[in-house]
BAFI-3210 file (N, C-alpha, C; in Angstrom, 3 decimals, decimal comma, padded with zeros to 6 digits):
// residues 282
n [1|2|3|4|5|6|7|8|9|10|11|12|13|14|15|16|17|18|19|20|21|22|23|24|25|26|27|28|29|30|31|32|33|34|35|36|37|38|39|40|41|42|43|44|45|46|47|48|49|50|51|52|53|54|55|56|57|58|59|60|61|62|63|64|65|66|67|68|69|70|71|72|73|74|75|76|77|78|79|80|81|82|83|84|85|86|87|88|89|90|91|92|93|94|95|96|97|98|99|100|101|102|103|104|105|106|107|108|109|110|111|112|113|114|115|116|117|118|119|120|121|122|123|124|125|126|127|128|129|130|131|132|133|134|135|136|137|138|139|140|141|142|143|144|145|146|147|148|149|150|151|152|153|154|155|156|157|158|159|160|161|162|163|164|165|166|167|168|169|170|171|172|173|174|175|176|177|178|179|180|181|182|183|184|185|186|187|188|189|190|191|192|193|194|195|196|197|198|199|200|201|202|203|204|205|206|207|208|209|210|211|212|213|214|215|216|217|218|219|220|221|222|223|224|225|226|227|228|229|230|231|232|233|234|235|236|237|238|239|240|241|242|243|244|245|246|247|248|249|250|251|252|253|254|255|256|257|258|259|260|261|262|263|264|265|266|267|268|269|270|271|272|273|274|275|276|277|278|279|280|281|282]
n.u [079,002|081,076|079,496|077,887|077,628|075,032|075,321|076,711|074,783|072,641|073,843|074,321|071,687|070,740|072,358|071,467|068,850|066,756|064,618|065,625|065,248|064,317|064,109|062,355|063,718|062,497|063,062|065,433|064,611|063,273|065,334|066,843|065,021|064,928|067,550|067,614|065,629|066,698|069,021|067,871|066,701|068,877|069,893|070,883|069,905|068,527|068,866|066,773|066,542|064,331|063,519|061,375|061,713|064,121|063,276|061,544|063,360|064,855|067,223|069,756|072,171|072,163|070,222|071,220|073,721|072,920|071,560|073,645|075,343|073,792|073,689|076,399|076,823|075,499|075,163|074,261|074,522|074,214|073,107|073,228|070,804|069,569|066,322|063,885|064,688|064,039|065,399|068,411|070,602|070,387|070,954|073,634|074,648|074,131|075,848|078,273|078,194|078,605|076,727|075,905|074,207|071,834|068,624|067,356|064,551|062,921|060,633|058,298|058,931|059,190|060,159|062,758|063,908|063,889|065,658|068,008|068,533|068,742|070,954|072,929|073,045|073,706|076,301|077,625|077,171|078,454|081,069|081,581|081,560|079,104|075,784|073,061|069,638|066,644|063,438|060,819|057,770|055,729|055,245|052,165|050,345|052,114|051,936|049,404|049,457|049,248|047,160|046,836|046,675|048,594|051,169|054,406|056,011|057,627|059,556|060,099|061,205|063,548|064,871|065,220|066,916|069,200|069,799|070,418|072,209|071,627|071,662|069,750|066,295|063,196|059,919|056,528|054,044|051,613|051,528|051,173|052,119|052,021|049,825|047,497|046,065|046,503|046,070|046,865|047,124|049,385|050,851|052,097|052,921|053,742|055,912|057,667|058,011|059,282|061,600|062,826|063,881|065,212|068,379|069,208|068,802|065,411|063,150|060,655|058,405|056,126|055,435|054,170|051,448|051,082|050,049|051,437|051,841|051,922|054,137|056,189|055,844|056,336|059,062|060,047|059,322|061,011|061,517|063,782|064,810|062,971|060,880|059,729|057,660|055,231|053,828|055,485|055,380|052,708|052,654|054,457|053,149|050,698|051,528|052,559|050,221|048,665|050,186|049,996|047,262|046,962|048,160|047,264|048,450|051,085|054,159|056,778|058,518|060,235|059,216|056,846|057,777|059,662|058,031|056,908|059,226|060,036|057,867|057,977|060,484|059,975|058,213|059,892|061,766|060,050|059,283|061,758|062,549|060,432|060,845|063,153|062,320|061,979|064,310|067,476|066,797|064,515]
n.v [-011,656|-009,507|-006,564|-007,177|-006,234|-004,565|-004,752|-007,205|-008,978|-008,630|-009,469|-012,163|-013,056|-012,694|-014,507|-016,893|-016,802|-015,844|-014,016|-011,134|-010,400|-007,369|-005,645|-003,651|-001,730|-000,612|-000,124|-001,225|-003,791|-004,777|-004,901|-006,915|-009,014|-009,327|-010,136|-012,568|-014,050|-014,209|-015,664|-018,112|-018,872|-019,196|-017,476|-014,322|-010,874|-007,560|-004,856|-002,273|001,215|003,767|007,141|008,029|006,473|007,515|010,071|009,499|008,604|010,827|011,248|009,828|008,495|007,131|004,960|003,706|002,867|001,028|-000,895|-001,727|-002,874|-005,028|-006,475|-007,108|-008,812|-011,015|-014,245|-014,311|-013,036|-009,648|-006,452|-002,814|-000,435|002,643|003,691|005,123|007,931|011,253|013,528|014,590|015,138|013,383|010,974|011,447|011,529|008,884|007,460|008,391|007,206|004,601|003,011|000,604|000,897|003,195|004,739|007,154|009,028|010,571|010,569|012,035|014,379|016,423|014,864|015,723|016,867|014,716|012,976|014,557|014,920|012,267|011,413|012,949|011,857|009,252|009,594|010,420|008,209|006,137|007,035|006,489|003,788|002,577|001,232|002,581|003,210|004,084|005,502|005,122|006,175|006,574|004,602|003,389|004,763|006,376|009,169|009,509|010,233|008,750|006,273|002,654|001,816|003,003|002,774|001,823|002,833|000,754|001,600|004,195|003,631|002,325|004,421|006,125|004,636|004,532|007,259|008,044|006,225|004,574|001,909|000,134|-000,247|000,865|000,044|000,670|-001,616|-002,442|-002,828|-001,389|000,922|000,344|-001,384|-003,298|-005,515|-008,425|-008,141|-007,126|-006,878|-007,847|-006,782|-009,008|-009,399|-006,844|-006,602|-008,453|-007,198|-004,803|-005,806|-006,893|-004,765|-003,057|-002,694|-003,132|-004,538|-004,999|-003,493|-004,282|-002,425|-001,926|-004,540|-005,885|-006,007|-007,944|-011,155|-014,387|-016,246|-014,572|-013,013|-014,888|-015,452|-012,932|-012,589|-014,639|-013,512|-011,379|-009,522|-008,487|-007,363|-007,309|-005,395|-005,244|-004,264|-003,397|-005,844|-007,206|-005,467|-005,755|-008,409|-008,220|-006,295|-007,559|-009,688|-008,333|-007,068|-009,303|-010,405|-008,419|-008,410|-010,920|-010,589|-008,201|-006,798|-006,548|-004,813|-004,704|-003,814|-005,296|-007,826|-007,785|-006,600|-008,462|-010,619|-009,640|-009,399|-012,101|-013,219|-011,729|-012,491|-015,103|-014,686|-013,290|-015,317|-017,082|-015,516|-014,944|-017,508|-018,075|-016,211|-017,238|-019,487|-019,675|-020,297|-021,635|-023,043|-024,351]
n.w [138,305|136,232|134,824|131,741|128,259|126,458|123,740|123,459|124,492|122,707|120,324|120,935|121,272|118,667|117,277|118,419|117,664|119,267|121,612|123,397|126,710|128,059|130,873|133,186|135,821|138,885|141,520|144,029|144,796|142,558|140,714|141,910|141,648|138,866|138,349|139,813|138,471|135,866|136,408|137,221|134,843|133,284|131,364|129,824|130,512|130,127|132,266|132,698|133,117|133,371|132,274|133,779|136,074|136,993|137,633|139,765|141,718|142,068|140,768|138,598|139,309|141,969|141,763|139,532|140,439|142,368|140,803|139,154|141,062|141,920|139,519|139,153|141,231|140,459|138,889|136,350|132,987|132,721|131,613|131,661|130,808|129,570|129,453|127,327|127,316|127,082|127,467|126,329|127,932|130,019|128,791|128,219|130,843|131,637|129,935|130,916|133,404|132,808|131,475|129,016|126,943|125,587|125,261|123,155|123,038|120,776|119,359|119,316|118,144|115,141|112,001|110,999|113,285|115,053|113,720|113,766|116,552|117,367|115,835|117,030|119,646|118,987|117,939|120,247|121,901|120,463|120,584|123,194|123,159|123,313|122,725|120,894|121,063|119,330|118,398|116,057|114,718|116,967|119,854|121,054|123,889|125,319|127,163|126,220|123,558|121,234|119,792|120,173|117,534|115,911|113,426|112,223|109,266|106,963|104,980|105,818|108,293|107,504|106,197|108,349|110,032|108,425|108,187|110,772|111,937|114,026|116,478|117,469|116,877|117,855|117,035|115,949|116,072|116,934|119,683|123,017|125,531|129,106|129,333|131,135|130,627|128,681|125,739|123,325|119,770|117,563|114,471|112,600|109,982|109,344|111,098|109,900|107,437|108,161|109,382|107,171|105,760|107,460|108,799|111,417|114,763|115,880|118,226|120,563|122,178|124,969|125,568|127,606|127,240|125,362|124,400|125,390|123,222|121,001|121,578|121,241|118,518|117,463|117,980|116,347|113,940|113,679|115,715|118,257|120,746|123,635|125,431|128,730|131,349|132,801|133,149|134,928|137,079|137,789|138,776|140,929|142,557|143,079|144,679|146,904|147,804|148,450|150,520|152,491|152,883|154,006|156,458|158,256|160,348|159,757|159,668|158,899|156,236|154,673|154,594|153,055|150,702|150,053|149,372|147,027|145,457|145,231|143,822|141,450|140,475|139,729|137,576|135,847|135,257|133,870|131,635|130,420|129,674|127,932|125,827|124,811|123,589|120,879|119,624|120,209|122,530|122,057]
ca.u [080,019|081,082|078,459|078,115|077,127|073,837|075,800|076,994|073,533|071,885|074,540|074,069|070,280|070,622|072,986|070,605|067,509|065,813|064,325|066,359|064,358|064,766|063,147|062,520|064,013|061,812|063,792|066,434|063,979|062,971|066,621|067,172|064,107|065,363|068,775|067,277|064,899|067,624|069,866|067,094|066,456|070,154|070,144|071,100|068,795|068,884|068,265|066,439|066,142|063,661|063,527|060,384|062,339|065,101|062,508|061,046|064,462|065,487|068,515|070,122|073,343|071,940|069,542|072,137|074,738|072,281|071,312|074,943|075,834|073,010|074,122|077,755|076,763|074,718|075,850|073,695|075,045|073,236|073,612|072,470|070,265|068,712|065,111|062,980|065,196|063,724|066,400|069,724|071,564|070,292|071,723|075,042|074,986|074,151|077,097|079,353|078,087|078,986|075,677|076,387|073,223|070,876|067,587|066,912|063,170|062,537|059,610|057,223|059,427|059,150|061,157|064,096|064,426|064,134|066,892|069,153|068,831|069,194|072,323|073,804|073,227|074,425|077,715|078,122|077,162|079,496|082,359|081,734|081,490|077,766|074,720|072,007|068,300|065,723|062,064|060,164|056,366|055,622|054,504|050,961|050,283|052,987|051,310|048,134|049,637|048,905|046,388|047,574|046,594|049,683|052,060|055,632|056,167|058,934|060,506|060,497|062,100|064,836|065,500|065,611|068,088|070,346|070,095|070,869|073,241|071,185|072,006|068,520|065,170|061,871|058,911|055,132|053,418|050,353|051,584|050,955|052,689|051,219|048,625|047,381|045,463|047,371|045,124|047,372|047,180|050,528|050,844|053,317|053,363|054,480|057,197|058,510|058,327|060,278|062,840|063,424|064,520|065,971|069,562|069,572|067,794|064,172|062,766|059,220|058,008|054,749|055,255|053,354|050,089|051,094|049,948|052,651|052,030|052,287|055,520|057,030|055,731|056,987|060,493|060,294|059,119|062,124|061,780|064,934|064,820|061,566|060,790|058,610|057,657|053,947|053,495|056,262|054,824|051,444|052,960|055,067|052,142|049,719|052,105|052,599|048,845|048,244|050,908|049,424|045,911|047,096|048,623|047,015|049,290|052,469|054,743|058,140|058,384|061,032|058,427|055,951|058,586|060,265|057,031|056,848|060,468|060,009|056,882|058,471|061,584|059,373|057,685|061,055|062,262|059,095|059,328|063,057|062,474|059,485|061,460|064,206|061,726|061,960|065,617|068,306|066,241|063,203]
ca.v [-011,443|-008,102|-006,180|-007,415|-005,121|-004,825|-005,197|-008,641|-009,713|-008,580|-010,314|-013,559|-013,343|-012,813|-015,773|-017,988|-016,655|-015,721|-012,677|-010,670|-009,765|-006,081|-005,581|-002,359|-001,585|000,490|000,064|-002,276|-005,114|-005,247|-005,288|-008,234|-009,994|-009,578|-010,937|-013,922|-014,728|-014,510|-016,761|-019,348|-019,230|-019,507|-016,599|-012,936|-009,925|-006,152|-004,081|-000,975|002,304|004,755|008,525|008,107|005,899|008,510|011,158|008,981|008,514|012,129|011,263|008,551|007,821|006,157|003,735|003,045|002,183|-000,131|-001,901|-002,267|-003,743|-006,266|-007,199|-007,612|-009,896|-012,093|-015,177|-014,146|-011,875|-008,569|-005,150|-001,637|000,322|003,785|003,519|006,254|009,244|012,356|014,546|014,086|015,260|012,154|009,977|011,772|011,092|007,423|007,025|008,691|006,256|003,269|002,260|000,137|001,265|004,234|005,042|008,536|008,974|011,842|010,193|013,038|015,530|016,294|013,945|016,300|017,054|013,381|012,499|015,349|014,615|010,877|011,364|013,536|010,896|008,116|009,943|010,423|006,835|005,356|007,483|005,827|002,350|002,125|001,009|003,579|002,839|005,187|005,085|005,746|005,772|006,508|003,489|003,857|004,759|007,355|010,479|009,560|010,910|007,880|005,064|001,454|001,579|003,630|001,804|002,315|002,531|000,090|002,415|005,311|003,065|002,079|005,724|006,651|003,891|004,961|008,675|008,264|005,291|003,982|000,488|-000,591|000,594|000,523|000,311|000,523|-002,690|-002,845|-002,869|-000,106|000,955|000,364|-002,222|-004,254|-006,717|-008,911|-008,264|-006,442|-007,659|-007,391|-006,968|-009,777|-009,137|-005,590|-006,909|-009,078|-006,198|-003,876|-006,555|-007,168|-003,579|-002,334|-003,528|-003,225|-005,275|-004,298|-003,516|-004,241|-001,767|-002,232|-005,988|-006,430|-006,215|-008,931|-012,538|-015,195|-016,838|-013,510|-012,643|-015,890|-015,266|-011,665|-012,868|-015,418|-012,633|-010,445|-008,702|-009,050|-006,890|-007,288|-004,595|-005,630|-003,596|-003,427|-007,212|-007,512|-004,644|-006,400|-009,593|-007,733|-005,614|-008,552|-010,453|-007,432|-006,885|-010,557|-010,562|-007,483|-008,890|-012,090|-010,182|-006,760|-006,182|-006,552|-003,481|-004,842|-003,718|-006,333|-009,050|-007,720|-006,371|-009,754|-011,418|-009,100|-009,749|-013,528|-013,446|-011,137|-013,324|-016,239|-014,234|-013,006|-016,600|-017,599|-014,711|-015,140|-018,819|-017,965|-015,486|-018,089|-020,738|-019,681|-020,597|-022,761|-023,787|-024,899]
ca.w [137,284|135,800|133,878|130,324|127,477|125,662|122,427|123,539|124,694|121,449|119,363|121,293|120,974|117,217|116,906|118,876|117,106|120,379|122,074|124,579|127,687|128,578|131,974|133,852|137,247|139,555|142,768|144,140|144,871|141,206|140,123|142,474|141,058|137,487|138,423|140,260|137,409|134,779|136,881|137,194|133,442|132,665|130,214|130,165|130,401|130,216|133,347|132,129|134,010|132,534|132,737|134,859|137,265|137,458|138,262|141,040|142,682|142,213|140,092|137,987|139,866|143,042|141,322|138,607|141,245|142,998|139,769|138,741|142,130|141,840|138,324|139,342|142,213|139,870|137,990|135,015|132,255|132,773|131,175|132,089|129,663|129,872|128,650|127,062|127,728|126,179|127,753|125,917|129,031|130,805|128,038|128,457|132,201|131,660|129,301|131,862|134,514|132,350|130,794|127,710|125,926|125,960|124,281|123,037|122,571|120,159|118,386|119,263|117,396|113,685|111,448|110,916|114,644|115,581|113,096|114,223|117,953|117,437|115,309|118,043|120,732|118,408|117,880|121,625|122,379|119,800|121,122|124,498|122,953|123,707|121,756|121,007|120,574|119,077|118,118|114,913|114,769|118,420|120,430|121,732|125,336|125,955|127,337|125,502|122,276|120,111|120,082|119,797|116,101|115,166|112,797|111,603|107,848|106,786|104,225|106,677|109,303|106,861|105,974|109,660|110,489|107,624|108,443|112,149|112,369|115,281|116,613|117,772|116,474|118,378|116,016|116,374|115,298|117,554|121,152|123,672|126,875|130,339|129,270|132,233|130,054|127,609|124,623|122,137|118,534|116,778|113,023|112,353|108,613|109,384|111,715|108,873|106,412|108,714|109,583|105,866|105,178|108,485|109,029|112,833|115,536|116,197|119,632|120,817|123,418|125,333|125,421|128,697|126,756|124,281|124,899|125,258|121,903|120,076|121,857|120,584|117,064|117,125|117,941|115,134|112,790|113,533|116,886|118,968|122,141|124,061|126,654|129,589|132,653|133,508|133,546|136,135|138,157|138,199|139,585|142,169|143,385|143,520|145,781|148,057|148,280|149,087|151,792|153,458|153,201|154,872|157,781|158,358|161,378|159,291|159,510|158,394|154,780|154,017|154,443|151,897|149,503|149,739|148,661|145,677|144,768|144,910|142,764|140,216|139,987|139,037|136,288|135,008|134,751|132,881|130,419|129,772|129,015|126,821|124,723|124,266|123,073|119,416|119,052|120,616|123,659|121,702]
c.u [080,015|079,915|078,850|077,570|075,875|074,233|076,047|075,712|072,694|072,524|074,293|072,634|070,079|071,215|072,093|069,208|066,437|065,542|065,129|065,403|065,006|063,732|063,418|062,725|063,214|062,529|064,650|065,807|063,653|064,259|067,029|066,295|064,522|066,606|068,468|066,552|065,794|068,552|069,127|066,848|067,744|070,461|070,340|069,844|069,349|068,134|068,033|066,021|065,575|063,822|062,510|060,949|063,351|064,389|062,012|062,147|065,197|066,855|068,860|071,184|073,026|071,286|070,420|073,202|074,167|072,070|072,613|075,496|075,100|073,487|075,491|077,818|076,057|075,586|075,317|074,347|073,967|073,883|072,707|072,090|069,421|067,535|064,337|063,464|064,817|064,725|067,784|070,778|071,545|071,048|073,215|075,483|075,076|075,432|078,287|079,371|078,366|077,886|076,198|075,374|072,292|069,832|067,292|065,542|062,756|061,405|058,476|057,646|059,199|060,328|062,569|064,724|064,738|065,450|068,098|069,538|069,352|070,630|073,318|074,089|073,968|075,926|078,336|078,204|078,271|080,885|082,653|081,689|080,138|076,846|073,629|070,734|067,484|064,386|061,521|058,727|055,999|054,744|053,305|051,119|051,197|052,294|050,010|048,241|049,186|048,095|047,205|047,557|047,711|050,626|053,283|055,661|057,548|059,962|061,006|061,460|063,487|065,585|066,007|066,871|069,336|070,766|070,725|072,045|072,905|071,465|070,794|067,362|063,861|060,830|057,516|054,442|052,153|050,356|051,410|051,498|051,612|049,917|048,623|046,651|046,301|046,527|045,613|047,434|048,309|050,319|052,146|053,823|054,166|055,846|058,148|058,934|059,396|061,624|063,571|064,211|065,351|067,159|069,986|068,485|066,601|063,807|061,248|058,982|056,554|054,437|054,398|051,933|049,972|050,998|051,215|052,875|052,441|053,703|056,474|057,011|056,388|058,499|060,839|060,177|060,222|062,363|062,913|064,976|063,367|061,478|059,537|058,742|056,351|053,574|054,232|055,751|053,527|051,711|053,538|053,995|051,093|050,245|052,197|051,204|048,352|048,904|050,339|048,010|045,956|047,470|048,472|047,886|050,752|052,990|056,168|058,089|059,200|060,189|057,456|056,693|059,286|059,307|056,903|058,063|060,479|059,046|057,377|059,613|061,053|058,831|058,814|061,600|061,358|059,199|060,663|063,073|061,550|060,138|062,586|063,649|061,673|063,261|066,272|067,686|064,942|063,248]
c.v [-009,967|-007,811|-006,599|-006,213|-005,528|-005,288|-006,705|-009,454|-009,751|-009,504|-011,789|-013,957|-013,522|-014,132|-016,958|-017,939|-016,529|-014,250|-012,365|-009,927|-008,500|-005,631|-004,362|-002,474|-000,399|000,877|-001,173|-003,669|-005,654|-005,617|-006,677|-009,317|-010,336|-010,454|-012,381|-014,705|-015,106|-015,656|-018,091|-019,823|-019,596|-018,689|-015,168|-012,094|-008,511|-005,528|-002,664|000,012|003,416|006,161|008,722|007,559|006,879|009,639|010,725|008,996|009,833|012,238|009,883|007,800|006,807|004,857|002,981|002,267|000,933|-001,247|-002,539|-003,221|-005,080|-007,114|-007,839|-008,744|-011,129|-012,998|-015,095|-012,967|-010,800|-007,265|-004,049|-000,806|001,474|003,755|004,828|007,583|010,280|013,497|014,014|014,199|014,016|011,023|010,199|011,294|009,575|006,879|007,265|007,695|004,817|002,428|001,841|000,375|002,322|004,342|006,535|008,501|010,359|011,647|011,206|014,272|015,343|015,464|014,509|016,463|015,717|012,849|013,235|015,007|013,192|010,747|011,899|012,544|009,660|008,400|009,891|009,006|006,005|005,759|006,826|004,309|001,746|001,956|002,050|003,074|004,099|004,618|005,849|005,257|005,518|005,357|004,041|003,896|005,737|008,717|010,619|010,127|010,074|006,689|003,840|001,172|002,209|002,554|002,505|001,898|001,922|000,947|003,598|004,825|002,824|003,385|006,312|005,956|004,333|006,383|008,901|007,396|004,595|002,474|-000,405|000,323|000,047|000,956|000,030|-000,497|-003,217|-002,933|-001,464|-000,166|000,871|-000,415|-003,208|-005,523|-007,132|-009,209|-007,580|-007,399|-007,105|-007,684|-007,674|-009,610|-007,845|-005,791|-007,492|-008,065|-005,219|-004,583|-006,807|-005,985|-002,781|-003,202|-003,679|-003,981|-004,395|-004,513|-003,417|-003,609|-002,140|-003,713|-006,609|-006,730|-007,276|-010,335|-013,338|-015,684|-015,793|-013,000|-013,598|-015,692|-013,959|-011,833|-013,633|-014,556|-011,595|-009,498|-009,331|-008,647|-006,670|-006,593|-004,957|-004,915|-003,829|-004,822|-007,606|-006,710|-005,238|-007,564|-009,174|-007,169|-006,583|-009,345|-009,603|-007,282|-008,135|-010,744|-009,648|-007,887|-010,061|-011,709|-008,667|-006,058|-006,062|-005,117|-003,531|-004,882|-004,774|-007,565|-008,965|-007,385|-007,659|-010,656|-010,947|-009,486|-011,211|-013,815|-012,907|-011,956|-014,532|-015,860|-013,860|-014,303|-017,132|-016,846|-014,870|-016,475|-018,769|-017,316|-016,293|-019,314|-020,782|-020,157|-021,819|-023,604|-024,506|-026,412]
c.w [136,891|134,860|132,470|129,568|126,713|124,267|122,411|123,668|123,421|120,415|119,654|120,979|119,480|116,732|117,246|118,267|118,159|120,685|123,326|125,494|128,226|129,602|132,848|135,357|137,780|140,844|142,963|144,191|143,487|140,467|140,614|141,879|139,633|137,484|138,809|139,177|136,243|135,161|136,780|135,765|132,716|131,430|130,700|130,006|130,521|131,388|132,819|133,217|133,139|133,097|133,860|136,164|137,855|138,193|139,652|142,106|142,869|141,565|139,575|138,783|140,974|142,572|140,329|139,372|141,896|141,978|139,305|139,791|142,137|140,668|138,524|140,366|141,658|139,007|136,568|134,313|132,131|132,326|131,709|130,871|130,182|128,914|128,526|127,632|126,679|126,339|127,347|127,009|129,915|130,109|128,239|129,834|132,278|131,034|130,235|133,009|134,091|131,757|129,411|126,600|126,486|124,868|124,325|122,365|122,081|119,165|118,291|118,467|115,894|113,183|111,503|112,305|115,303|115,028|113,668|115,662|118,100|116,942|116,338|119,164|120,227|118,372|119,275|122,177|121,769|120,287|122,463|124,383|123,264|122,498|121,987|120,336|120,349|118,647|116,921|114,871|116,202|118,895|121,193|123,238|126,032|125,964|126,573|124,105|121,096|120,607|119,666|118,295|115,293|114,629|112,202|110,141|107,612|106,052|105,049|107,760|108,725|106,630|107,290|110,168|109,733|107,979|109,811|112,568|113,667|115,290|116,851|117,424|117,037|117,359|116,562|115,486|115,968|119,067|121,703|125,085|127,958|130,255|130,438|131,810|128,849|126,373|123,351|120,950|117,670|115,300|112,649|110,929|108,553|110,035|110,678|107,827|106,897|108,859|108,265|105,314|106,181|108,910|110,483|113,583|115,903|117,659|119,734|122,179|123,727|125,292|126,517|128,245|125,690|124,868|124,603|123,838|120,874|120,327|121,144|119,071|116,611|117,052|116,667|113,879|112,635|114,689|117,698|120,439|122,548|125,414|127,451|130,927|133,393|133,975|134,819|137,325|138,687|139,151|140,939|143,096|143,904|144,710|147,045|148,660|149,014|150,447|152,867|153,853|154,167|156,300|157,927|159,397|160,952|159,106|158,953|156,865|154,045|153,727|153,271|150,612|149,080|148,988|147,218|144,856|144,334|143,765|141,434|139,632|139,222|137,667|135,336|134,419|133,643|131,556|129,685|129,039|127,798|125,609|124,080|123,546|121,556|118,815|119,646|121,725|123,308|121,638]
res [x|x|x|x|x|x|x|x|x|x|x|x|x|x|x|x|x|x|x|x|x|x|x|x|x|x|x|x|x|x|x|x|x|x|x|x|x|x|x|x|x|x|x|x|x|x|x|x|x|x|x|x|x|x|x|x|x|x|x|x|x|x|x|x|x|x|x|x|x|x|x|x|x|x|x|x|x|x|x|x|x|x|x|x|x|x|x|x|x|x|x|x|x|x|x|x|x|x|x|x|x|x|x|x|x|x|x|x|x|x|x|x|x|x|x|x|x|x|x|x|x|x|x|x|x|x|x|x|x|x|x|x|x|x|x|x|x|x|x|x|x|x|x|x|x|x|x|x|x|x|x|x|x|x|x|x|x|x|x|x|x|x|x|x|x|x|x|x|x|x|x|x|x|x|x|x|x|x|x|x|x|x|x|x|x|x|x|x|x|x|x|x|x|x|x|x|x|x|x|x|x|x|x|x|x|x|x|x|x|x|x|x|x|x|x|x|x|x|x|x|x|x|x|x|x|x|x|x|x|x|x|x|x|x|x|x|x|x|x|x|x|x|x|x|x|x|x|x|x|x|x|x|x|x|x|x|x|x|x|x|x|x|x|x|x|x|x|x|x|x|x|x|x|x|x|x|x|x|x|x|x|x]
***
């Protein structure tokens, strides 16, 4: 079906009282896995392309075109989102390419600079009809700048949302990027406190390190968009490694990448269903 928009997916998730799975694309096989998993779960998802992914591919346009083609060939409602862009020019390019949402990550900047840059991207995004996400209280694990103990202040988050006009707000409540063990301890009381004063949907980054039960409770507490990457990468890579171990003479990359894609699709389906278990599907 045609690409849907992140705005539509977020609105539907809010209506249903569920979490929206926002899943990172690394290459075309992972985009295909996300589409297949979402189809099997019978719900929509966000295909996210990060600045790191753009750097790996040497540019945004080719991987964006591939992800869009996969989404348009899918029966699941899927949107395209630019994740963790620190370069505003990349956000501009994504909007030009038809992304329905972008994240500008200026959380490492001083407050005034973060607000100013975010407001600039929000204005540009809204002019293009897109949703803009930003971050306050840097999520742990990015460039080693913050430990997982960093927390977002609810009042500061509310002031930031008002000052910038942002549509989605990523907050720090105990998760950390790139965790390979699912041992993060979320502060659910803080999630509730932030959700009570911030008028826009909240985003949980670093969700791969959060156990299943806490993901469900975080959604119930007020988190709406749930970003997951490392957990899917783990499953994909484990399947590739197993396939190569089983057949050391294997040289056809389609056969081991296919194994990774199949395994990841299964995990996508499981996670999409899990995030929907707090609302209409419960």
